[in-house]
C-alpha positions as CSV (number, residue, x, y, z in Angstrom):
1,M,40.1,-146.7,185.5
2,E,38.0,-145.6,182.5
3,L,34.4,-144.5,183.3
4,P,31.4,-146.5,182.0
5,I,30.2,-145.5,178.6
6,T,27.0,-144.0,180.0
7,E,29.0,-141.7,182.3
8,R,31.4,-140.7,179.5
9,R,28.4,-139.8,177.3
10,K,26.9,-137.7,180.0
11,N,30.2,-135.9,180.6
12,Y,30.6,-135.3,176.9
13,K,27.2,-133.7,176.6
14,K,27.7,-131.6,179.7
15,N,31.1,-130.4,178.5
16,R,29.7,-129.6,175.1
17,I,26.9,-127.5,176.5
18,L,29.3,-125.7,178.8
19,N,31.6,-124.9,175.9
20,I,28.7,-123.7,173.8
21,I,27.8,-121.2,176.6
22,R,31.5,-120.3,177.0
23,Y,32.1,-119.4,173.4
24,S,28.7,-118.1,172.4
25,D,29.0,-114.7,170.7
26,A,25.3,-113.9,171.4
27,E,22.8,-114.5,174.2
28,I,21.9,-118.1,174.4
29,S,18.9,-119.9,175.8
30,R,18.1,-123.5,176.6
31,F,16.1,-123.7,173.3
32,D,19.1,-122.3,171.4
33,I,21.3,-125.1,172.9
34,K,18.7,-127.7,171.9
35,K,18.9,-126.5,168.3
36,I,22.7,-126.5,168.2
37,T,23.2,-129.9,169.8
38,E,20.0,-131.6,168.7
39,Y,19.8,-133.2,172.1
40,S,16.3,-133.8,173.6
41,M,14.9,-130.9,175.6
42,T,14.9,-133.1,178.7
43,T,18.6,-133.7,178.3
44,V,19.3,-130.0,177.9
45,L,17.1,-129.0,180.8
46,N,18.8,-131.6,183.1
47,I,22.3,-130.6,182.2
48,V,21.7,-126.9,182.4
49,E,20.1,-127.4,185.9
50,E,23.2,-129.4,186.9
51,L,25.5,-126.6,185.7
52,L,23.4,-124.0,187.5
53,S,23.6,-126.1,190.7
54,D,27.4,-126.3,190.3
55,K,27.4,-122.5,189.9
56,L,29.4,-122.8,186.7
57,I,26.7,-120.8,184.9
58,Y,24.0,-118.3,185.8
59,E,20.7,-117.1,184.4
60,N,20.2,-113.6,183.1
61,E,17.0,-111.8,183.8
62,P,14.6,-111.9,180.8
63,D,14.6,-108.7,178.7
64,M,11.3,-107.0,179.6
65,T,11.9,-103.8,177.5
66,H,10.4,-105.1,174.3
67,G,6.7,-105.6,173.7
68,R,7.0,-109.3,173.1
69,V,3.9,-111.4,173.9
70,G,4.3,-114.6,175.8
71,R,7.0,-116.1,177.8
72,R,10.4,-114.5,177.4
73,P,13.5,-116.7,177.1
74,T,16.0,-116.8,180.0
75,Y,19.6,-116.5,178.8
76,L,22.5,-118.4,180.2
77,S,26.0,-117.0,180.9
78,L,29.3,-118.4,182.2
79,N,30.0,-117.6,185.8
80,P,33.4,-116.0,186.1
81,Q,33.6,-117.0,189.7
82,G,32.6,-120.6,189.0
83,G,36.2,-121.8,189.4
84,Y,39.8,-120.9,189.0
85,F,42.8,-122.3,187.1
86,I,46.4,-121.8,188.3
87,G,49.1,-121.9,185.6
88,L,52.9,-121.8,186.0
89,E,55.7,-121.9,183.4
90,F,59.4,-121.4,183.5
91,N,62.7,-121.5,181.6
92,I,66.2,-121.2,183.0
93,Q,65.8,-117.4,183.4
94,K,62.3,-116.7,184.7
95,M,59.3,-118.4,186.2
96,Y,55.8,-117.0,185.4
97,Y,52.6,-117.8,187.2
98,T,49.0,-116.7,186.9
99,I,45.4,-117.3,187.9
100,L,42.6,-117.4,185.4
101,N,38.9,-117.2,186.4
102,F,36.3,-119.5,184.9
103,S,35.9,-117.1,181.9
104,G,39.6,-117.4,181.1
105,K,40.4,-113.8,182.3
106,V,43.7,-113.2,184.1
107,I,43.0,-112.1,187.6
108,Y,46.5,-112.4,189.0
109,S,49.9,-112.6,187.3
110,N,53.5,-112.4,188.5
111,F,57.0,-113.6,187.7
112,L,60.2,-114.6,189.5
113,L,63.7,-114.1,188.3
114,L,65.7,-117.3,188.7
115,K,69.3,-117.1,189.9
116,N,72.3,-118.4,188.0
117,N,73.3,-122.1,188.5
118,I,70.0,-122.9,190.1
119,T,69.3,-126.6,191.1
120,A,66.3,-128.8,190.6
121,K,65.6,-128.7,194.3
122,Q,65.5,-124.9,194.2
123,I,63.3,-124.9,191.1
124,L,60.8,-127.1,192.9
125,S,60.9,-124.8,196.0
126,N,60.2,-121.9,193.7
127,I,57.3,-123.7,192.1
128,Y,55.7,-124.3,195.5
129,S,56.3,-120.7,196.6
130,C,54.5,-119.4,193.4
131,I,51.6,-121.8,193.9
132,N,51.3,-120.8,197.5
133,E,51.2,-117.1,196.4
134,C,48.4,-117.9,194.1
135,M,46.5,-119.7,196.8
136,D,47.0,-116.8,199.2
137,F,45.6,-114.5,196.5
138,L,42.5,-116.6,196.1
139,G,41.9,-116.6,199.9
140,S,38.5,-117.9,200.7
141,E,38.0,-118.8,197.1
142,R,40.8,-121.3,197.0
143,S,38.4,-124.2,197.4
144,K,37.2,-123.3,193.9
145,C,40.6,-123.9,192.4
146,L,40.0,-126.6,189.7
147,G,43.6,-127.6,189.2
148,I,47.2,-126.6,188.5
149,G,48.9,-126.6,185.1
150,I,52.6,-126.4,184.7
151,G,54.6,-125.7,181.5
152,L,58.0,-127.3,181.8
153,P,61.1,-126.8,179.7
154,G,62.9,-129.6,178.0
155,Y,61.5,-133.1,177.6
156,I,58.6,-134.6,179.6
157,D,56.3,-137.5,179.8
158,S,53.0,-135.8,180.2
159,E,51.0,-139.0,180.6
160,K,53.1,-140.1,183.6
161,G,53.6,-136.5,184.8
162,V,57.4,-136.7,184.8
163,A,60.0,-134.1,183.9
164,L,62.6,-136.1,181.9
165,H,65.4,-133.7,181.0
166,Y,66.3,-130.1,180.5
167,A,69.7,-129.2,179.0
168,Y,70.2,-126.0,181.0
169,L,69.5,-127.7,184.3
170,K,71.9,-130.6,184.9
171,D,70.0,-132.3,187.8
172,W,66.6,-131.9,186.3
173,N,66.1,-135.6,185.5
174,H,63.0,-137.9,185.9
175,I,61.2,-135.8,188.4
176,P,57.7,-137.0,189.2
177,I,56.4,-133.4,189.4
178,T,52.7,-134.1,188.9
179,Q,52.7,-136.6,191.8
180,Q,54.5,-134.2,194.1
181,I,52.1,-131.3,193.3
182,E,49.0,-133.4,193.7
183,K,50.2,-134.8,197.0
184,L,50.9,-131.4,198.4
185,Y,47.9,-129.5,197.2
186,H,45.2,-132.2,196.7
187,L,44.4,-130.9,193.3
188,P,44.7,-132.3,189.8
189,C,48.0,-131.3,188.2
190,H,48.8,-131.5,184.5
191,I,52.1,-130.9,182.8
192,L,53.1,-130.0,179.2
193,N,56.1,-128.5,177.5
194,N,56.2,-124.8,178.1
195,S,56.1,-123.8,174.4
196,D,53.1,-126.2,173.9
197,C,51.3,-124.4,176.7
198,M,51.6,-121.2,174.7
199,V,49.7,-122.8,171.9
200,L,46.8,-123.7,174.2
201,A,46.5,-120.0,175.2
202,Y,45.9,-119.2,171.5
203,K,43.6,-122.2,170.9
204,W,41.3,-121.6,173.9
205,L,41.4,-117.8,174.4
206,E,42.4,-116.1,171.1
207,F,40.6,-118.6,168.8
208,R,37.9,-119.5,171.3
209,G,38.4,-123.3,171.0
210,N,38.2,-123.3,167.2
211,S,41.5,-122.3,165.6
212,E,42.5,-121.7,162.1
213,D,45.5,-123.6,160.7
214,F,48.6,-121.8,162.1
215,V,52.2,-122.3,163.2
216,F,53.2,-120.9,166.5
217,I,56.9,-119.9,166.8
218,S,58.4,-119.5,170.2
219,I,61.9,-118.0,170.5
220,R,63.5,-117.8,173.9
221,T,66.4,-120.0,175.0
222,G,65.6,-122.0,171.9
223,A,63.2,-122.0,168.9
224,R,60.1,-124.1,168.5
225,A,57.6,-124.3,165.7
226,I,54.3,-125.9,166.7
227,P,51.7,-126.5,164.0
228,V,48.0,-126.4,164.7
229,L,46.0,-128.2,161.9
230,N,42.3,-128.9,161.9
231,N,42.1,-127.4,165.4
232,Q,44.6,-129.9,166.7
233,P,48.0,-128.9,168.0
234,F,50.8,-131.3,167.1
235,F,53.1,-131.6,170.2
236,G,54.7,-135.0,169.7
237,K,54.9,-137.7,172.4
238,N,57.2,-136.0,174.8
239,G,56.8,-132.4,173.7
240,T,59.7,-132.8,171.3
241,A,58.0,-132.0,168.0
242,G,58.8,-128.8,166.2
243,E,62.4,-128.4,167.3
244,L,63.0,-125.6,164.8
245,G,66.1,-124.4,166.6
246,H,68.0,-127.7,165.9
247,L,67.7,-127.4,162.1
248,P,71.1,-127.0,160.6
249,V,72.1,-123.6,159.0
250,S,74.3,-123.9,156.0
251,G,77.8,-122.5,156.7
252,N,77.2,-122.2,160.4
253,T,80.1,-123.7,162.4
254,K,79.0,-122.9,165.9
255,K,78.4,-125.7,168.4
256,C,74.9,-126.0,169.9
257,F,74.2,-127.1,173.4
258,C,72.7,-130.3,172.0
259,G,76.3,-131.2,170.9
260,K,75.7,-130.8,167.1
261,I,77.3,-128.2,164.9
262,G,75.4,-125.4,163.0
263,C,72.0,-125.4,164.7
264,L,69.7,-122.4,164.2
265,N,69.6,-122.0,168.0
266,T,73.3,-120.8,167.9
267,I,72.1,-117.8,165.9
268,I,68.5,-117.1,167.0
269,S,68.2,-118.0,170.7
270,D,68.3,-115.3,173.4
271,F,71.6,-116.6,174.7
272,S,73.2,-116.6,171.2
273,I,72.0,-113.1,170.5
274,Q,73.4,-111.9,173.9
275,Q,76.8,-113.6,173.1
276,H,76.9,-112.0,169.6
277,L,76.2,-108.6,171.0
278,K,79.0,-109.0,173.6
279,E,81.4,-109.9,170.9
280,Q,80.4,-107.1,168.5
281,T,80.4,-104.4,171.2
282,S,83.9,-105.4,172.3
283,Q,84.9,-104.6,168.7
284,G,83.4,-101.1,168.9
285,K,80.1,-102.0,167.1
286,F,76.5,-101.4,168.3
287,K,77.5,-98.1,170.0
288,A,74.0,-97.0,170.6
289,L,73.1,-100.3,172.1
290,I,76.1,-100.4,174.6
291,D,75.1,-96.9,175.6
292,L,71.6,-98.2,176.5
293,A,73.4,-101.0,178.4
294,Q,75.3,-98.3,180.4
295,Q,78.6,-99.6,179.0
296,N,78.0,-102.9,180.8
297,P,78.1,-105.9,178.3
298,E,76.3,-108.0,180.9
299,N,73.2,-105.9,180.4
300,L,73.0,-106.7,176.7
301,N,70.1,-108.9,175.7
302,S,67.4,-109.5,173.1
303,A,65.0,-107.0,174.9
304,L,67.6,-104.2,174.7
305,L,68.3,-105.0,171.1
306,V,64.6,-104.6,170.2
307,H,64.3,-101.5,172.3
308,S,67.3,-99.9,170.5
309,A,65.8,-100.9,167.1
310,L,62.5,-99.4,167.9
311,N,64.4,-96.2,168.7
312,G,65.8,-96.1,165.2
313,D,69.2,-97.7,165.8
314,L,70.2,-98.8,162.3
315,E,72.7,-101.4,163.5
316,A,70.1,-103.0,165.7
317,I,67.6,-102.9,162.8
318,S,70.1,-104.5,160.4
319,Y,70.8,-107.2,162.9
320,L,67.2,-108.0,163.4
321,Q,66.7,-108.2,159.6
322,E,69.6,-110.6,159.4
323,L,68.0,-112.8,162.1
324,A,64.7,-112.7,160.1
325,F,66.6,-114.0,157.1
326,F,67.9,-117.1,159.0
327,L,64.6,-117.7,160.7
328,G,62.7,-117.3,157.4
329,H,64.9,-119.9,155.6
330,A,64.2,-122.4,158.4
331,L,60.5,-121.8,158.1
332,I,60.3,-122.3,154.3
333,P,60.0,-126.1,154.6
334,V,57.5,-125.6,157.5
335,V,55.3,-123.5,155.2
336,N,55.7,-125.9,152.3
337,L,54.7,-128.9,154.5
338,F,51.8,-127.4,156.5
339,A,50.5,-124.4,154.4
340,P,49.4,-122.4,157.5
341,Q,47.2,-119.4,157.2
342,K,49.2,-117.6,159.9
343,I,52.5,-117.7,161.6
344,I,52.4,-116.4,165.1
345,L,55.7,-115.2,166.5
346,S,56.3,-115.1,170.3
347,G,59.3,-114.0,172.3
348,E,61.4,-110.8,172.7
349,L,62.3,-110.6,169.0
350,S,58.6,-110.5,168.1
351,K,58.2,-107.2,170.0
352,S,60.1,-105.4,167.2
353,G,57.0,-105.8,165.1
354,Q,57.4,-105.0,161.4
355,I,61.1,-104.7,161.7
356,I,61.3,-108.5,161.9
357,T,58.0,-109.7,160.5
358,A,58.3,-107.9,157.2
359,P,61.7,-109.3,156.1
360,L,60.7,-112.7,157.6
361,L,57.6,-112.8,155.4
362,K,59.6,-111.7,152.3
363,T,62.2,-114.4,152.9
364,I,59.5,-117.1,153.1
365,Q,57.7,-115.7,150.1
366,N,60.9,-115.9,148.0
367,G,61.5,-119.5,148.9
368,A,58.2,-121.3,149.6
369,V,55.6,-122.7,147.2
370,K,53.6,-119.8,145.9
371,A,50.2,-121.3,146.6
372,N,51.2,-121.6,150.3
373,V,52.2,-118.0,150.8
374,N,49.6,-116.0,148.8
375,Q,47.6,-115.2,151.9
376,L,50.1,-116.1,154.6
377,Q,50.2,-113.6,157.5
378,I,53.0,-113.3,160.1
379,L,51.7,-111.9,163.3
380,R,53.2,-111.0,166.7
381,S,51.7,-112.8,169.7
382,V,49.0,-110.7,171.3
383,Y,50.1,-112.0,174.7
384,D,52.8,-110.8,177.1
385,D,55.6,-112.9,178.5
386,N,53.2,-114.8,180.7
387,I,51.6,-116.5,177.7
388,G,53.1,-119.9,178.8
389,A,51.6,-119.6,182.3
390,I,48.2,-118.6,180.8
391,G,48.4,-121.7,178.5
392,A,49.3,-123.9,181.5
393,A,46.2,-122.7,183.3
394,M,44.1,-123.4,180.1
395,L,45.7,-126.9,180.1
396,V,43.6,-127.6,183.2
397,L,40.5,-126.4,181.4
398,Q,41.2,-128.6,178.4
399,K,41.7,-131.7,180.6
400,K,38.5,-131.0,182.5
401,Y,36.2,-129.6,179.8
402,D,37.6,-130.3,176.4
403,I,35.3,-132.2,173.9
404,T,37.5,-132.0,170.8
405,S,39.7,-135.0,171.8
406,T,36.8,-137.1,173.1
407,I,34.9,-139.3,170.5
408,I,32.1,-141.4,171.8
């Protein structure tokens, strides 16, 4: 049931003041907050007192070192121990989980390798085990956990909290995951597509809640392109927007797991790269790479490809440049449509740095509208592989404290 308008206004103002304190680059006082918000001093004082009482912020001692005459201002800071957010994210290969403190700093992070032919029941069991591990880490502080965010692969209904379908997990259908988590842990639980969670990590932590226009590219078991325009990510209703990996590639005759022929995923995904490397090494190619794999084709993967390229393996470098060509052509219409200032690349391929970003940028520059690429930057994600789990934790923060999607 929707809150009364007076309660919604109060929450809006409280969240706004909290976010001002959270993202302030300098010391900030009650009077500073009044100037920024144009709220009455009484409103500011009451809300700050409430935040202090909730121990979400604290007061710094006034600076007594300067010879200022009169009352010195008391500055306000976010309390890192004010609360905690648990985030978890997985694909068919790995499950990542993390804890962020109230300042958004990672205080615990881990991952779990998922076994082959895993079932939905086993996935759920792993989710519970990972959350329990996080709760054990928090110990006596677990009562300060403000919620659990989960980044799910495939298609979801985030409003109903239901996992709808995931192509790599046959029995992963219509699972009421939010309901199950909330019943077990008595905490709010929110779900989002796992790639979408990665974007939230950037919005809230890297860009501090006020992002530039950018497109986030995630390449793992598939490729997604998620635009963020005017500080708003575009995810689509069921987390299905930005399916870059299902764009057709001219001349490509490989069959995609979606059932269609010629999708970019059959070239660029981690599984497709692994299959390509197996085929090529069986023909005597990529000798340096198969040596790194200890002559075992099952050890070949995107991570090893990047490692070999960074060691100067010319075949590996050439292959990464070829992948950049295909990816770049898929991104030309994206750049023409959205004119982003930055493209942020995430996944194993991004770890090759300039080996892939330089030819990727060149391909886009050669094909896109000139005005849209003059100042375009292509950057590697600053986060490690746990970016999805971090973003899932930030999903809890967004649901509880976000003001950008609330208009009163």
